[in-house]
BAMAR-732580 format. One line per field, with one value per residue (C-alpha): x, y, z; residue in three letters. Coordinates in Angstrom, 3 decimals. Each point is the difference from the previous one (the first is absolute). Example, Ala and Ser with C-alpha at 12.3 -4.5 7.8 and 13.67 -1.06 7.14 Angstrom:
xx = [12.300 1.370]
yy = [-4.500 3.440]
zz = [7.800 -0.660]
r = [ALA SER]
END
This chain:
xx = [0.000 1.005 -1.059 2.595 2.387 2.047 0.248 2.972 0.716 -0.546 -2.800 2.221 1.555 -3.448 -1.262 3.086 0.005 -3.623 -0.307 -2.577 -0.407 -2.149 1.190 -1.255 -2.354 1.054 2.804 1.674 2.574 -0.621 2.123 -2.988 -3.002 -2.859 -3.463 -2.718 2.375 -0.013 2.677 1.584 -1.302 0.104 -2.918 -0.536 -3.051 -0.109 2.187 2.886 1.400 -1.056 1.429 -2.130 -1.150 -2.233 -0.931 1.697 -2.666 -2.366 -3.667 -1.817 -2.533 -2.823 0.975 -2.518 2.608 3.313 1.554 0.449 3.132 1.953 -0.392 1.036 3.458 1.281 -1.455 1.286 1.084 -0.653 -3.759 -0.624 -1.300 -2.743 -1.059 -2.968 1.943 2.853 -1.082 -1.375 2.995 2.478 -1.630 0.102 1.030 3.657 2.484 3.607 0.637 3.313 2.541 3.705 -0.052 -2.415 -0.012 -0.722 0.147 1.917 -1.372 2.540 -1.865 -2.243 1.923 -0.357 3.019 -0.793 2.088 0.325 0.061 1.257 0.817 3.639 0.510 -2.326 -1.653 -3.466 -2.468 -3.720 -2.235 -2.697 -3.257 -3.738 -2.242 -3.672 -2.375 -2.598 -2.838 -2.767 -2.148 2.015 3.348 2.613 3.036 2.746 1.754 2.553 1.485 3.414 0.161 2.034 1.360 1.710 3.439 3.039 3.068 1.393 -3.215 -1.027 2.325 -1.783 -3.661 -2.038 -1.494 1.524 -1.247 0.263 2.676 -0.310 3.186 0.781 -0.707 -3.407 -1.421 -1.591 -1.341 -1.853 -1.506 -0.625 -1.275 -3.509 -2.962 1.154 -1.546 0.715 1.622 2.389 1.011 0.484 2.287 1.953 0.746 0.983 2.505 1.981 3.534 0.934 2.957 2.684 -0.779 2.070 -1.090 1.256 -1.374 -1.546 -1.222 -3.501 -0.420 -1.503 -2.804 -1.976 -1.422 0.260 3.782 1.092 3.608 3.511 0.032 -2.470 2.626 3.125 1.795 -0.309 3.295 1.412 1.433]
yy = [0.000 3.632 1.949 2.779 1.790 3.175 2.868 2.253 1.520 3.680 1.179 0.923 -3.462 -1.615 2.236 -0.735 -3.725 -0.531 2.661 2.121 3.579 1.495 0.545 -2.171 1.802 -0.211 -2.488 -1.322 -2.742 -2.744 -2.559 -2.107 -0.039 -2.039 -1.217 2.603 2.811 1.970 -1.353 1.394 -1.720 0.558 -0.605 0.592 2.132 -0.948 2.917 0.143 -1.394 1.775 -0.305 0.482 -1.603 -3.014 -1.510 -3.343 -2.657 -0.628 0.914 -1.404 2.308 -2.392 -0.389 0.981 0.869 1.763 -1.986 -2.900 1.822 -1.111 -3.597 0.758 1.537 -2.819 -1.994 -3.435 0.258 -3.700 0.484 3.751 -0.529 -2.243 1.773 2.427 2.610 0.165 -1.453 3.241 1.957 -2.385 0.940 3.795 1.438 -0.850 2.267 0.340 0.392 1.803 -1.298 -0.523 -2.855 -2.117 -1.690 -3.606 -1.952 -3.290 -2.376 -1.682 -2.122 2.380 3.044 2.054 1.836 2.981 0.355 2.791 -1.312 1.910 -0.618 -0.791 2.112 3.006 2.224 1.163 -2.594 -0.642 -2.703 -1.263 1.319 0.248 2.935 0.845 2.862 -0.458 2.431 -0.098 2.672 2.746 -1.407 -0.969 -2.213 -0.910 -3.104 -2.590 -3.407 -1.544 -3.191 -2.844 -3.366 -3.041 0.794 -0.636 -1.836 3.063 0.917 -3.517 0.157 3.159 -0.443 -2.223 2.981 3.089 3.121 0.170 2.524 1.000 -0.020 3.534 -0.804 -1.499 2.837 1.876 -3.232 -0.707 3.485 0.706 -3.270 1.435 -2.219 -3.597 -3.151 -0.983 -3.161 2.043 2.092 -3.210 -1.465 3.253 -0.205 -3.654 0.836 2.486 -0.790 0.652 2.289 -0.779 1.144 0.657 0.278 0.971 -0.135 3.099 0.636 -0.824 3.785 -0.275 -2.232 3.059 2.045 3.015 -0.111 1.724 1.142 -1.184 -2.494 -2.123 -0.791 -0.041 -3.368 -2.022 -0.223 -3.511 -1.348]
zz = [0.000 0.196 3.056 0.349 -2.314 -0.478 -2.460 0.672 -3.418 -0.674 -2.263 -2.940 -0.048 -0.071 -2.811 -2.099 0.704 -1.010 -2.685 1.822 -1.212 2.752 3.563 2.864 2.362 3.664 -0.615 3.145 0.390 2.546 1.834 1.030 -2.332 1.464 -1.044 0.296 -0.933 -3.233 -2.323 -3.146 -3.110 -3.753 -2.347 -3.718 -0.767 -3.684 -1.023 2.446 3.222 3.180 3.500 3.083 3.216 0.553 3.346 0.557 0.514 -2.876 0.417 -3.067 -1.598 0.962 3.683 2.673 2.624 -0.568 2.877 -2.420 -1.163 3.068 -1.186 -3.571 0.131 -2.239 -2.887 -0.991 -3.634 -0.540 0.458 -0.418 -3.562 1.415 3.203 -0.056 1.972 -2.486 -3.356 -1.454 1.306 -1.636 -3.272 0.205 3.372 0.343 1.762 1.090 3.716 0.469 2.522 0.574 2.545 1.983 3.378 0.781 3.252 0.164 2.610 2.266 2.545 1.906 -1.151 -3.173 -1.372 -2.260 -3.128 -2.524 -3.561 -3.034 -3.629 -0.550 -3.113 0.268 2.594 -1.000 -1.240 -0.286 1.417 -2.345 1.408 -0.584 0.921 0.240 0.777 2.746 0.602 2.579 1.666 -1.642 1.147 -2.590 0.514 -2.445 1.283 -1.110 0.670 -0.688 -2.052 1.487 -1.101 1.453 1.377 -2.170 1.281 1.727 1.784 1.044 2.994 1.155 -0.999 -2.324 -1.894 -1.621 -1.790 -3.783 -0.938 -3.631 -2.108 -1.126 -3.641 0.875 2.097 -2.879 -1.482 3.256 -0.037 -3.661 -1.409 -0.131 0.663 -0.161 1.340 3.607 -1.363 -2.147 3.006 1.987 -2.667 -0.155 3.728 -0.256 -2.754 2.092 1.067 3.625 0.555 2.561 3.544 3.098 3.603 3.423 3.537 1.557 3.523 1.225 0.203 -3.494 1.311 1.087 -2.871 2.290 -0.398 -3.200 -0.021 -0.862 2.861 -1.999 -2.645 2.185 -0.287 3.174 1.813 -0.028 3.250]
r = [MET CYS GLY ARG TYR THR LEU LEU ALA ASP GLU VAL GLU ILE LEU GLU GLU PHE GLY ILE GLU GLN SER ILE ASP ASP TYR GLN LEU SER TYR ASN ILE ALA PRO GLY GLN ASN VAL LEU ALA ILE ILE HIS ASP GLY LYS ALA LYS ARG ALA GLY TYR LEU ARG TRP GLY LEU VAL PRO SER TRP ALA ASN ASP GLU LYS ILE GLY TYR LYS MET ILE ASN ALA ARG SER GLU THR ALA HIS GLU LYS PRO SER PHE LYS ARG LEU MET SER ARG LYS ARG CYS LEU ILE VAL ALA ASP SER PHE TYR GLU TRP ARG ARG ASP GLY ASN GLU LYS GLN PRO LYS ARG ILE ARG LEU GLU ASN ARG GLY LEU PHE ALA PHE ALA GLY LEU TRP ASP LYS TRP GLU GLN ASP GLY LYS LYS LEU PHE THR CYS THR ILE LEU THR LYS GLU ALA ASN GLY PHE MET GLN ASP ILE HIS HIS ARG MET PRO ILE ILE LEU PRO LYS ASP LYS GLN ASP ALA TRP LEU GLU ALA GLY GLU GLN SER PRO GLU GLU ALA HIS HIS PHE LEU ARG SER LEU GLU ILE GLU ASN LEU ARG ALA TYR ASP VAL ALA SER TYR VAL ASN SER ALA LYS ASN ASN ASP GLU ASP CYS ILE ALA PRO LEU ALA GLN ASN]
END
């Protein structure tokens, strides 16, 4: 799964990396992005890519209660093309969720050791995401979820699931493919190669979403 991540790049770097022409309203970096927060995402509006904020935790347009979003921070890519919550979104509401690392907790007996995980050969990247608009009683929400897959060899020692990180040359294809069938989007995700990752231990300080500073990413001192 993916339940926490970071975005520490400055705005100019993000705009250049993803080819965004307009500035990002109220951009703020974060050492500890958590579910329920607004997260930086990129969509394609049919004419151009746009960057803005979506709330992390998908609330489908047909949902009766927005609280469902807390249960839908991730979507399993293996079945997203079949599930009512995600099938329509796989077809035409795909997004990039911008990040530069993510956290995962490795279980060791009764203990869980948090780790920060990054790409080996580049900094900024994008998770494959889905988004939707929910509206009820005059309230509007724009929300998203991160697609996940079975862990690769590197991640298996840490967790059995991992987020889908789009290769740089596949980011636009995920966004700009237009309306395609859910099955086509599913096959696209299955075809992606996984880039090399690296990880290091961080302190349990990161466990609390209230903590959001450099101590979250500081390597844990080894005895």
